N, C-alpha and C positions, 0 to 999 in steps of 0.2 A: 616662752612666756615667763616674765618675771612677776614678783609679788604685787607690784603696783597694777599690772595688767589684770591679774587675778581679781584684785579688789574692784577694778573698774567694771569687769564683766559681771560682778555680782550685785552691782548697785540697783539694777532693776528688780532683782529678786528680793533685796532688802526692802525696797519701797512697797512691794506687794505684801511682804510679811507684816510690816508695821502699819501700813495704810494710815499714815498720819494726816489729819485734816490740815488744809492749807493755812488756816488761821493760826494753828499752833506753830508752824514754821515761821510765820511772820512775827508772832509774839516773841519767839526765841531770838530772832534777829534784833528786835527792839530791846530785849533784855541784855543782849550782847553789848549794845551801845551804852547801857546804864552801868553794868557791872559784869566783868568777865568772871569774877569769883562766883556770883550768883548763877551765872549761866553754866559754869562748870558743875555746880551743885545740882542744878536742874537736869542737865544732861545725864549725870550719874544716877539720879533718882529714876529717870525714865529708862535708862540702860539696864538697871538692875531689877526692874519690875517686870516679871514675865507677863505675856499676854494670856488672856483666858479664852481659849478656843472652845467652841461648843463640843460637848461630849455626846458621842453616838451611843445608841442603845447597847451595842456590843460591849462598849466600855463601861456603861452603867452596870451591866450584868457582871462584868469582871469584878467590880467593887462589891457587888452583892455576894458573889461566890467566894471571895477571898477576904477573910477577916484580917484587919490590920492590927499591928501592935506597935507600941512606942519604942523608939530607939534613940538614946541620947548620944549625940556625937560630941565627945569631949573637946576635940580639936576645933570644931566650928562653934561649940557652945550652943547647939540647937537640938531640939527634939523633933524627930521626923517620924513618918509612918513607913513601916516595912511590911511586906507580905511574904509568907513562906508556904510553899507546897512541898511537904516532906516526901522524900523518895529515897530509895536505897542506892541510887546511882550517884555519879559525880555531882558535886555542888556547883551551881551556876548562879552568878550574880548579874542581874539586868540593871542597866543604868540608862535612864531616858535622857533626852536632850532638853534644850531651853524651850520654855513655854510648852512643855509636853508633860507626860505623866506615865506611871507604870503601866496603865491600861493600854497604852499604845503597842505594847508587846504581846497583846492578847493572843494573836494567832500563833506566834512562835512558842509562847508558853503552853498553849493548848497541845501543840505537837510534842513538845518536850515532856509535858506531864504524862502523856501516853507512853513515853519511853522510860518513865520512872526516875527521871533526874530529880535531884533535890534542888528546888528553885527558890531563890530569894529575889524579890523586886523591891524597889525603893521609890517613894515620892520625895524628891528633893525639897529643901526648904522653899516655901512660896509656890510649890507645885502640887497638883493633885489634892490629896487630903491632908498634906502637911501644912502647918501654920507658918506664920511670918509673911511679910509683904514683899521682901526683896531677897535676892541671892546673887551669886556670881561664880565664875569658874573656880577660883581658889577654894570657895566654900564647897562646891560640888566635889572637888578633889579631896578635901578634908573628910567629908562624909564617907566617900568610897574607902579611903584609907582606914577610918575607924571601923567601918563595917567589916572589912577584911581582917583587921586586927582582932576584933572581938567576936565575930560570928563565923569567921573563916577557919582555916584557909579555903578559898574557892579554887576549884580546879580550872574554871573558866569564868571570865568576865566578858559580858557582851554589852557594848556601849553604842548608843546612837547619837550622832551629831555632837553636841557639846559633851554628852555623856561619854562618848568615845575618847574625847580629849581628857576628861576626868579620869577615865580608866588608865590611860597612859601615864598620867601624872601620879596616880596611886602606885603604879609599878615603879615609877622613878623615885617615889618617896620611900620605897623599900618593901612594898607588899608583893608577894610571890603569886603568880598565876601561871599554870601550865599553858593555857591558851588565852590570848587576848583577841577578841573579835571586834573590829571597828566597822560600824555601818554608817556610811555617809559622814565621815569625820568632818567637823565644822571648820577647822582652821589649822594651818601649818604655823604661821606667824600670828601671834595675838594682836599685833598692831593692825593687821588687816581688818579684823572684826570691828575695832574701834573706829578706824577710818571710814568704813562703810556706814557705820551708825552716824557719825558726825556729818557725813555728806548729805544725810537726809535733811538737814536743817540749813544747808548752804553756808556753813561757817568754815572758818579756817581749820582744816584737818590737822595741820602741823601743830598749831597752837593748842587746840582743845584736846587732842589725843595726849599730848605731853602734860597738859594741865590735869586731865583725869588720872593719868598714871601717877603724877606727883601727889595728887590728893589721896589716892588710895594708899600709896606707900607711906605717906605721913601718918595715916590713921592705923594701918594694918601692919606696917613694917616689912611687907613683901612687895616684890615688883611683878606686876601683871605679865610683863613680857617673858618672865621665867617659866610661865605655864604653857608656852608654845612648844609643840613637838620639835620645832627646829632647834631648840636648845638641848634636847636630851634623847630624841628618838633613837639615835645611833647607839645609845647605851642599853636599850631594851633587849633582853635576851630570850624572852618568852616566844613561843610559837605564835605567830600573828596572822590572822586572816583579815583582809581589808576588802570591803564591798562598797562600791560606789556606782551611781548611775551617771552616765555621760551628760544627761540633760538636767542634772540637779542645778536649780537656779539659786539655791540658798547657800550651797557649799560647792565650790568648783571641784571637779574631778581631779584637777591638778594637785589639790591638797592630798588626795589619796596616793597619787603617783609619787609625790615627794616623801611622804611618810614611808611608803613601800621601799623607796630607794635608800632610806636611812636605816631601816630595820633589817638586819641581815637575815633573820629567820622568818621572813614574811611571804605571804602569797596574796596577790592582788586579783580580784575578780571585778571586771568592769561590766555593768549591765546597761540596758537601754530602756528609755521610756518609763522609768520608775520614779523620776523626780527625787525629792528629798524624803518623802514619807512612805511611798509605796514599797520601798525596799523592805519595810517591816512586815508586809503581808504577802509578799510574792512567794509562791510555793517553791519555785526553783531556788530562790535565795535561801529559804528555810532548809531545803534539802542539802544545799552546799554547806551550810553552817553545821548541820547534824553530821555530815560526812567528815568535816574537818575535826570536830570534837572527838569523833569515834576513831579517827586514824592514829 
């Protein structure tokens, strides 16, 4: 299976995730006729604004029980909320995915708290209790890098979905972790994420992916494609555990297989019937993570 097939297989999952109204797709097509520049700006604004999913009671309790404090990320130039549960054990950093939040790790954190780990969780910009309206993968990576630099070193980093890719990027940027745990990693090649997104609107994927890339590089000076694990995963030297469910509709399990093939010191665990999010609450998965950290 090549990357274009991976992208094709995920399109249904992307549609379910965004649930865009039909009128919006029609409006964007009309905008495309008027101005490709305005269309690119619109796509970028939608792409970088996380969706706000309903918070369950167990997550509300998480925020009641864990007091936040501000952390200023100099690299991203943003202030975010972090949460710490002090412990005498190894330090662990949790990094959530896109349109997610720190509270999604509530079950894993509850288990690790009982084992006296020193735990830090983060709400990324525009997520959870952190402010700002938009964010993106390079910014996620900047935040993880700065947290590791200023509050670390962390023995272990646990990332879910896009947070997993940010964790790899922070390691690639020079931060040291004994263990890197990737749960349902979101992408191998960054272009695939953009193509899946543009496909929602029935527009030219080739044209608008390039246009969005060029626009970001012109403003930020960095290339989005450089943040894909395909560009650097083979250079990662940390012990790495990768966990992915075969029925994940949002991130193909082939992504996990490719990252595993690139990272020499990695272990891959494939699960079933957990989708993209239930990997975070499955007791067997949590046990495997604990065993890996302790080994």
